[in-house]
MARMI-940925 format. One record per residue: x, y, z of N, C-alpha, C in turn. Coordinates in steps of 0.1 Angstrom, whole numbers, padded with zeros to 4 digits, always signed. Example, Ala and Ser with C-alpha at 12.3 -4.5 7.8 and 13.67 -1.06 7.14 Angstrom:
2
+0132-0057+0078+0123-0045+0078+0132-0033+0078/+0128-0022+0071+0137-0011+0071+0129+0000+0079/
//
This chain:
302
-0405-0059+0053-0413-0070+0048-0404-0081+0042/-0406-0093+0045-0398-0105+0041-0405-0114+0031/-0398-0119+0021-0404-0129+0012-0395-0141+0012/-0400-0153+0010-0393-0165+0008-0395-0169-0007/-0383-0172-0013-0384-0175-0028-0377-0189-0030/-0382-0196-0040-0377-0210-0042-0373-0211-0057/-0361-0217-0059-0355-0218-0073-0361-0229-0081/-0358-0229-0094-0363-0239-0103-0352-0248-0109/-0356-0255-0119-0347-0264-0125-0334-0258-0131/-0323-0265-0129-0310-0259-0133-0302-0255-0121/-0309-0253-0110-0302-0249-0098-0295-0260-0090/-0298-0273-0094-0293-0284-0087-0278-0286-0090/-0271-0291-0079-0256-0295-0081-0254-0308-0073/-0244-0316-0078-0241-0329-0071-0238-0327-0056/-0244-0336-0048-0241-0336-0034-0248-0325-0026/-0258-0318-0032-0263-0306-0025-0272-0309-0013/-0276-0322-0011-0283-0325+0002-0275-0330+0013/-0262-0332+0010-0253-0339+0020-0253-0332+0033/-0251-0319+0033-0250-0312+0046-0264-0311+0053/-0275-0311+0046-0288-0310+0052-0292-0323+0059/-0286-0334+0054-0289-0347+0059-0281-0351+0071/-0273-0342+0076-0266-0344+0089-0276-0343+0100/-0288-0337+0097-0299-0336+0107-0307-0349+0106/-0308-0357+0116-0314-0370+0116-0329-0369+0112/-0336-0359+0117-0350-0358+0113-0352-0355+0098/-0343-0347+0093-0343-0344+0079-0341-0357+0070/-0332-0365+0075-0329-0377+0068-0341-0387+0068/-0348-0387+0079-0360-0396+0081-0371-0391+0071/-0373-0377+0071-0383-0372+0062-0380-0375+0047/-0367-0373+0043-0363-0376+0029-0365-0391+0026/-0363-0399+0035-0365-0414+0033-0380-0416+0031/-0388-0410+0039-0403-0412+0037-0407-0407+0024/-0402-0395+0020-0406-0390+0007-0401-0399-0005/-0389-0404-0003-0384-0413-0013-0392-0425-0015/-0397-0431-0004-0405-0443-0005-0419-0440-0011/-0424-0428-0008-0437-0424-0012-0438-0422-0027/-0427-0417-0033-0427-0414-0047-0418-0424-0055/-0413-0434-0049-0405-0444-0055-0393-0438-0063/-0385-0430-0055-0374-0423-0061-0364-0421-0050/-0351-0425-0051-0341-0425-0041-0335-0411-0040/-0342-0402-0032-0338-0388-0031-0325-0387-0023/-0322-0396-0014-0310-0396-0007-0298-0398-0016/-0299-0408-0025-0289-0410-0035-0287-0398-0044/-0298-0393-0049-0298-0382-0059-0291-0370-0052/-0294-0368-0039-0289-0356-0033-0275-0357-0027/-0269-0369-0027-0256-0371-0021-0246-0377-0030/-0249-0388-0037-0238-0395-0045-0241-0394-0060/-0252-0390-0064-0255-0390-0079-0246-0380-0086/-0243-0382-0098-0234-0373-0106-0243-0363-0113/-0236-0353-0120-0243-0342-0126-0253-0347-0137/-0249-0357-0144-0258-0362-0155-0271-0368-0150/-0269-0375-0139-0281-0382-0133-0291-0372-0127/-0286-0361-0121-0295-0351-0115-0300-0341-0126/-0294-0341-0138-0299-0332-0148-0312-0338-0155/-0313-0351-0154-0326-0357-0159-0338-0350-0153/-0347-0345-0161-0359-0338-0156-0366-0346-0145/-0368-0359-0147-0376-0367-0138-0369-0368-0124/-0356-0366-0124-0349-0366-0111-0347-0352-0106/-0344-0343-0114-0340-0329-0110-0352-0322-0102/-0364-0324-0108-0375-0316-0102-0378-0321-0087/-0380-0334-0084-0382-0338-0070-0370-0334-0061/-0358-0335-0067-0346-0332-0059-0346-0317-0055/-0349-0308-0064-0349-0294-0061-0360-0291-0051/-0372-0296-0052-0382-0293-0043-0379-0299-0029/-0373-0311-0028-0370-0316-0015-0359-0308-0008/-0350-0303-0016-0339-0294-0010-0346-0281-0005/-0355-0275-0012-0362-0263-0008-0370-0266+0005/-0377-0277+0006-0385-0280+0017-0377-0283+0030/-0366-0290+0028-0357-0293+0040-0351-0280+0045/-0347-0271+0036-0340-0259+0041-0351-0249+0047/-0363-0249+0041-0373-0240+0047-0377-0245+0060/-0378-0258+0062-0381-0264+0075-0371-0261+0086/-0358-0259+0082-0348-0256+0092-0347-0241+0094/-0353-0233+0086-0352-0219+0088-0361-0213+0098/-0355-0204+0107-0363-0198+0117-0370-0185+0112/-0381-0187+0104-0387-0176+0098-0403-0177+0099/-0408-0186+0106-0422-0188+0107-0429-0176+0112/-0439-0171+0105-0446-0159+0109-0439-0146+0106/-0428-0147+0099-0420-0134+0097-0421-0130+0082/-0426-0139+0073-0427-0135+0059-0441-0132+0055/-0442-0123+0045-0456-0120+0040-0459-0125+0027/-0448-0129+0019-0450-0134+0006-0441-0145+0003/-0445-0154-0007-0437-0164-0012-0438-0164-0027/-0427-0169-0034-0427-0170-0048-0417-0181-0052/-0420-0188-0063-0411-0198-0068-0409-0197-0083/-0398-0201-0088-0395-0200-0102-0398-0214-0108/-0407-0215-0117-0411-0228-0123-0414-0238-0113/-0406-0249-0113-0410-0260-0103-0409-0255-0088/-0402-0244-0086-0401-0238-0073-0414-0233-0068/-0424-0231-0077-0438-0228-0073-0444-0238-0064/-0440-0251-0066-0445-0262-0057-0439-0260-0043/-0426-0257-0043-0420-0255-0030-0426-0243-0023/-0429-0232-0030-0435-0220-0024-0449-0224-0019/-0456-0232-0026-0470-0236-0022-0470-0243-0008/-0459-0251-0006-0458-0258+0007-0455-0247+0018/-0445-0239+0015-0441-0229+0025-0453-0220+0029/-0462-0217+0019-0474-0209+0022-0485-0217+0028/-0484-0230+0030-0494-0239+0036-0505-0244+0027/-0503-0242+0014-0513-0247+0004-0513-0262+0003/-0501-0267+0002-0499-0282+0000-0491-0288+0012/-0494-0300+0014-0485-0307+0024-0472-0311+0017/-0462-0313+0024-0449-0317+0018-0451-0330+0010/-0458-0340+0015-0459-0353+0009-0467-0351-0004/-0478-0343-0004-0486-0341-0016-0477-0334-0027/-0469-0324-0022-0460-0317-0031-0450-0326-0038/-0445-0336-0030-0435-0345-0036-0442-0354-0046/-0454-0358-0043-0461-0367-0053-0464-0359-0066/-0468-0346-0064-0471-0338-0076-0458-0335-0084/-0447-0332-0077-0435-0329-0085-0429-0341-0091/-0431-0353-0085-0426-0365-0091-0433-0367-0104/-0447-0366-0104-0455-0367-0116-0451-0357-0126/-0449-0345-0122-0446-0333-0131-0433-0336-0138/-0423-0341-0131-0410-0344-0137-0411-0355-0148/-0418-0366-0144-0420-0377-0153-0428-0373-0166/-0439-0366-0164-0447-0362-0176-0440-0352-0184/-0432-0342-0179-0425-0333-0187-0414-0340-0194/-0408-0350-0188-0397-0357-0195-0403-0365-0207/-0415-0371-0205-0422-0377-0216-0425-0368-0227/-0431-0356-0224-0434-0346-0234-0422-0342-0242/-0411-0340-0235-0399-0336-0241-0393-0346-0251/-0397-0359-0249-0392-0369-0258-0399-0370-0271/-0411-0364-0272-0419-0365-0284-0413-0358-0296/-0409-0345-0293-0403-0337-0304-0390-0331-0299/-0379-0332-0306-0367-0326-0302-0368-0311-0301/-0364-0305-0290-0365-0291-0288-0355-0287-0277/-0353-0274-0275-0343-0270-0265-0345-0256-0261/-0336-0251-0253-0337-0238-0247-0323-0231-0247/-0323-0218-0247-0311-0210-0246-0313-0198-0238/-0303-0194-0230-0304-0182-0223-0299-0170-0231/-0306-0159-0232-0302-0148-0239-0298-0137-0229/-0286-0133-0228-0281-0125-0218-0277-0111-0224/-0283-0101-0218-0280-0087-0222-0288-0083-0234/-0284-0072-0241-0291-0067-0252-0304-0059-0249/-0309-0052-0258-0322-0045-0256-0333-0055-0255/-0342-0053-0245-0353-0062-0243-0361-0064-0255/-0366-0054-0262-0375-0055-0273-0368-0061-0285/-0355-0058-0287-0347-0064-0298-0346-0079-0295/-0344-0083-0283-0343-0098-0280-0356-0105-0282/-0367-0099-0277-0380-0105-0279-0384-0106-0293/-0381-0096-0301-0384-0097-0316-0376-0108-0322/-0363-0109-0319-0354-0119-0325-0359-0133-0321/-0364-0135-0309-0370-0148-0305-0382-0151-0313/-0391-0141-0314-0404-0143-0321-0402-0146-0336/-0392-0138-0342-0390-0139-0356-0386-0154-0360/-0380-0161-0351-0375-0175-0354-0386-0185-0350/-0397-0180-0346-0408-0190-0341-0405-0196-0328/-0397-0189-0320-0393-0194-0307-0402-0187-0296/-0402-0191-0284-0410-0186-0273-0400-0181-0262/-0404-0169-0257-0396-0164-0245-0402-0172-0233/-0396-0184-0230-0402-0193-0220-0400-0188-0206/-0389-0182-0203-0386-0176-0190-0382-0162-0192/-0390-0152-0188-0386-0138-0188-0382-0135-0174/-0368-0135-0172-0363-0135-0159-0359-0122-0153/-0360-0111-0162-0356-0098-0157-0341-0098-0156/-0336-0086-0152-0322-0085-0150-0314-0088-0163/-0320-0086-0174-0312-0088-0187-0311-0103-0191/-0320-0111-0186-0320-0125-0189-0333-0130-0194/-0334-0135-0206-0346-0141-0212-0342-0155-0217/-0350-0165-0214-0347-0178-0220-0356-0181-0231/-0350-0184-0243-0358-0188-0255-0359-0203-0256/-0371-0207-0261-0373-0222-0262-0380-0225-0275/-0377-0237-0280-0384-0242-0292-0375-0251-0301/-0377-0250-0314-0370-0258-0323-0355-0257-0322/-0348-0268-0323-0333-0268-0321-0326-0260-0332/-0330-0261-0344-0324-0254-0355-0326-0239-0353/-0338-0235-0349-0340-0221-0346-0332-0216-0335/-0331-0224-0324-0322-0220-0313-0308-0217-0318/-0303-0226-0327-0289-0225-0332-0287-0212-0340/-0298-0206-0345-0297-0194-0353-0299-0182-0345/-0303-0183-0333-0306-0171-0325-0294-0163-0321/-0294-0150-0325-0283-0142-0323-0287-0127-0322/-0295-0123-0312-0300-0109-0312-0288-0099-0310/-0289-0088-0317-0278-0078-0316-0276-0074-0302/-0263-0073-0298-0259-0068-0285-0261-0078-0274/-0265-0091-0277-0268-0100-0266-0259-0113-0268/-0257-0120-0257-0250-0133-0258-0260-0144-0256/-0258-0155-0264-0267-0166-0263-0260-0178-0258/-0265-0184-0248-0259-0196-0241-0269-0208-0241/-0267-0218-0250-0275-0230-0250-0276-0236-0236/-0288-0241-0232-0289-0247-0219-0290-0262-0221/-0284-0269-0211-0284-0284-0212-0297-0290-0206/-0307-0288-0214-0320-0293-0210-0326-0301-0222/-0334-0311-0220-0339-0320-0231-0353-0316-0234/-0356-0304-0237-0369-0300-0240-0372-0285-0240/-0383-0281-0245-0387-0267-0245-0397-0265-0234/-0393-0263-0222-0402-0262-0210-0409-0249-0211/-0421-0249-0205-0430-0237-0205-0433-0232-0219/-0435-0241-0228-0440-0238-0241-0451-0249-0245/-0457-0247-0257-0467-0257-0261-0462-0271-0263/-0448-0272-0264-0442-0285-0264-0445-0294-0252/-0449-0287-0241-0452-0294-0228-0466-0297-0226/-0475-0293-0236-0489-0295-0235-0493-0309-0231/-0486-0320-0237-0490-0333-0233-0489-0337-0218/-0481-0329-0211-0479-0331-0196-0490-0325-0188/-0498-0316-0194-0508-0308-0186-0519-0316-0181/-0526-0324-0189-0538-0331-0185-0535-0342-0174/-0524-0350-0175-0521-0359-0164-0519-0352-0151/-0513-0340-0152-0510-0333-0139-0523-0327-0134/-0532-0323-0143-0545-0317-0139-0553-0327-0132/-0553-0339-0137-0561-0350-0131-0555-0353-0117/-0542-0353-0115-0536-0356-0102-0540-0344-0093/-0539-0332-0097-0541-0320-0089-0555-0320-0084/-0565-0325-0092-0579-0325-0088-0581-0334-0076/-0572-0344-0074-0573-0353-0062-0566-0349-0050/-0559-0338-0051-0551-0333-0040-0559-0322-0032/-0559-0324-0019-0566-0314-0010-0557-0302-0008/-0563-0290-0009-0555-0278-0007-0560-0270+0005/-0552-0261+0010-0556-0252+0021-0554-0238+0016/-0560-0228+0022-0558-0214+0018-0544-0210+0023/-0537-0202+0015-0524-0198+0019-0524-0189+0031/-0513-0190+0039-0512-0182+0051-0506-0168+0047/-0500-0167+0035-0494-0155+0030-0497-0154+0015/-0493-0142+0010-0496-0140-0004-0486-0149-0013/-0492-0155-0023-0484-0163-0032-0483-0156-0046/-0471-0153-0050-0469-0145-0063-0468-0155-0074/-0476-0154-0084-0477-0164-0095-0468-0161-0107/-0462-0171-0112-0453-0170-0124-0461-0166-0136/-0474-0168-0137-0482-0165-0148-0481-0150-0152/-0484-0141-0141-0485-0127-0144-0480-0118-0132/-0474-0125-0122-0469-0117-0111-0479-0113-0101/-0491-0118-0103-0502-0114-0094-0501-0122-0080/-0507-0115-0070-0507-0122-0057-0520-0130-0056/-0518-0143-0054-0530-0152-0053-0532-0157-0039/-0545-0157-0035-0548-0160-0021-0558-0172-0020/-0560-0179-0031-0569-0190-0032-0560-0203-0034/-0561-0212-0025-0553-0224-0026-0556-0232-0039/-0568-0233-0043-0571-0241-0055-0566-0234-0067/-0568-0221-0068-0563-0213-0079-0547-0214-0080/-0541-0214-0069-0526-0215-0069-0522-0229-0075/-0529-0240-0071-0525-0253-0076-0529-0253-0091/-0540-0248-0095-0544-0248-0109-0534-0240-0118/-0529-0229-0113-0519-0221-0120-0506-0229-0121/-0502-0236-0111-0490-0244-0111-0490-0254-0122/-0502-0261-0124-0504-0271-0134-0503-0264-0148/-0511-0253-0150-0511-0247-0163-0498-0241-0167/-0490-0237-0157-0477-0231-0160-0467-0240-0167/-0469-0253-0167-0461-0262-0173-0459-0259-0188/-0470-0254-0194-0469-0252-0209-0470-0237-0212/-0468-0228-0202-0468-0214-0204-0456-0207-0199/-0452-0195-0204-0440-0188-0200-0440-0184-0185/-0428-0184-0180-0426-0180-0166-0422-0165-0166/-0430-0156-0160-0427-0142-0159-0421-0138-0146/-0409-0143-0144-0402-0140-0131-0400-0125-0130/-0398-0118-0141-0397-0103-0141-0408-0097-0134/-0420-0102-0137-0432-0096-0130-0433-0100-0116/-0428-0112-0112-0428-0116-0098-0419-0107-0090/-0408-0104-0096-0398-0095-0088-0404-0081-0087/-0411-0076-0098-0417-0063-0097-0428-0062-0086/-0435-0074-0085-0446-0074-0075-0440-0074-0061/-0429-0082-0059-0422-0081-0046-0419-0067-0042/-0414-0060-0052-0410-0046-0050-0422-0037-0047/-0433-0039-0054-0444-0030-0052-0452-0033-0039/-0450-0045-0034-0456-0049-0021-0448-0044-0009/-0437-0038-0012-0428-0032-0001-0419-0043+0005/-0416-0054-0002-0407-0063+0003-0393-0057+0004/-0386-0058+0015-0373-0053+0017-0362-0063+0017/-0366-0076+0019-0356-0087+0020-0362-0100+0015/-0354-0107+0007-0358-0120+0002-0348-0131+0005/-0353-0142+0011-0345-0154+0014-0348-0164+0003/-0337-0169-0004-0339-0179-0014-0335-0193-0007/-0345-0202-0007-0342-0215+0000-0333-0223-0010/-0328-0234-0005-0319-0243-0012-0326-0249-0024/-0319-0252-0035-0305-0248-0038-0304-0234-0043/-0300-0225-0033-0301-0211-0036-0289-0205-0044/-0292-0193-0049-0282-0186-0057-0287-0179-0069/-0295-0186-0077-0299-0181-0090-0309-0169-0088/-0319-0170-0080-0329-0160-0079-0324-0148-0072/-0316-0149-0062-0311-0137-0055-0302-0129-0064/-0295-0136-0074-0287-0130-0084-0296-0121-0093/-0307-0127-0097-0316-0119-0106-0322-0107-0098/-0326-0109-0086-0331-0097-0078-0320-0087-0076/-0308-0091-0074-0297-0081-0072-0295-0072-0084/-0298-0078-0096-0296-0070-0109-0309-0062-0112/-0321-0068-0109-0333-0062-0114-0339-0052-0103/-0339-0056-0091-0345-0048-0080-0335-0047-0068/-0323-0041-0070-0313-0041-0060-0317-0035-0046/-0328-0028-0046-0332-0022-0033-0338-0033-0024/-0341-0045-0029-0345-0056-0021-0333-0064-0017/-0330-0065-0004-0318-0072+0001-0320-0087-0001/-0309-0094-0003-0310-0108-0006-0302-0117+0003/-0307-0129+0005-0300-0139+0014-0302-0152+0007/-0291-0159+0004-0291-0172-0002-0288-0183+0009/-0298-0191+0011-0297-0202+0021-0293-0215+0013/-0280-0217+0012-0274-0227+0004-0272-0240+0012/-0268-0238+0025-0265-0250+0034-0268-0246+0048/-0268-0256+0057-0271-0253+0072-0261-0242+0077/-0249-0241+0071-0240-0231+0076-0246-0217+0075/-0256-0214+0066-0262-0201+0065-0274-0199+0074/-0278-0210+0082-0291-0209+0089-0291-0197+0099/-0280-0196+0106-0279-0185+0116-0281-0171+0110/-0273-0169+0100-0274-0156+0093-0287-0154+0086/-0293-0164+0081-0306-0163+0075-0317-0160+0085/-0315-0166+0097-0325-0163+0108-0324-0149+0112/-0312-0143+0113-0310-0129+0116-0316-0120+0105/-0314-0124+0093-0319-0117+0081-0335-0117+0082/-0341-0128+0086-0355-0129+0087-0360-0120+0098/-0353-0120+0109-0357-0111+0120-0356-0096+0117/-0346-0093+0108-0344-0079+0104-0355-0074+0095/-0360-0083+0086-0369-0079+0076-0383-0084+0079/-0385-0093+0089-0397-0099+0092-0409-0090+0096/-0420-0095+0094-0433-0088+0098-0442-0087+0086/-0454-0091+0088-0464-0091+0077-0470-0078+0075/
//
């Protein structure tokens, strides 16, 4: 059984679309998306520097566009039974499952990035990755400081979010704390101002029923209603990502292989640590398309 997974914010790197745009059709698509959302994705994916693509309003559309271009080039249609995305990657996954059109997804992610950046500017807040340590000890340390476990990523990685002073004090026994270069406490109540504008936009978007099971960040459940998938994507902005439960669901559904679409690397690393019995394939550039196609053929079948 094969699954396709899509990464979230923080996975972007300068120039990451350069190799994908060697395909003329891909470049035309990216230009169309850029015009539709009034954002130069070609520039962001080829010549923009790390600071420019770190900006939430730029990073999110860039990551989704990379995922869509790589998924489009992958020879895996009809071979995967499940999709999942981490945070903004849920929008990519919704397109791969046939719930959203690529253009609607780009409009949604553009608005998501803008509204989350606005929400982040209201009150200073931040995030930090907590690596290692006993899970319960880490969760208690986060809660004791009034912080939120915004990303429970499994594999010994939990991302805490909230007040900057509290983040600076976070030091769970036996764990390492690494502050993240983000301008906000994503997936917490700090993002609540972004929810209603996104909910209004989502109500105007037509959805289709998914062709495969979509595993939700909310609770790791398999969702097969297009409208519920979109509603959950909107609500997830201000609620924690339970990627640990998503990986557990992949395992329980009998998934034997997972392909992470571009910009790949983060999620396959988490799967390798948390559920190593699921084989992993990172589709980072067109150079991996042949091997990814072979991987899909090996694990494919609904």
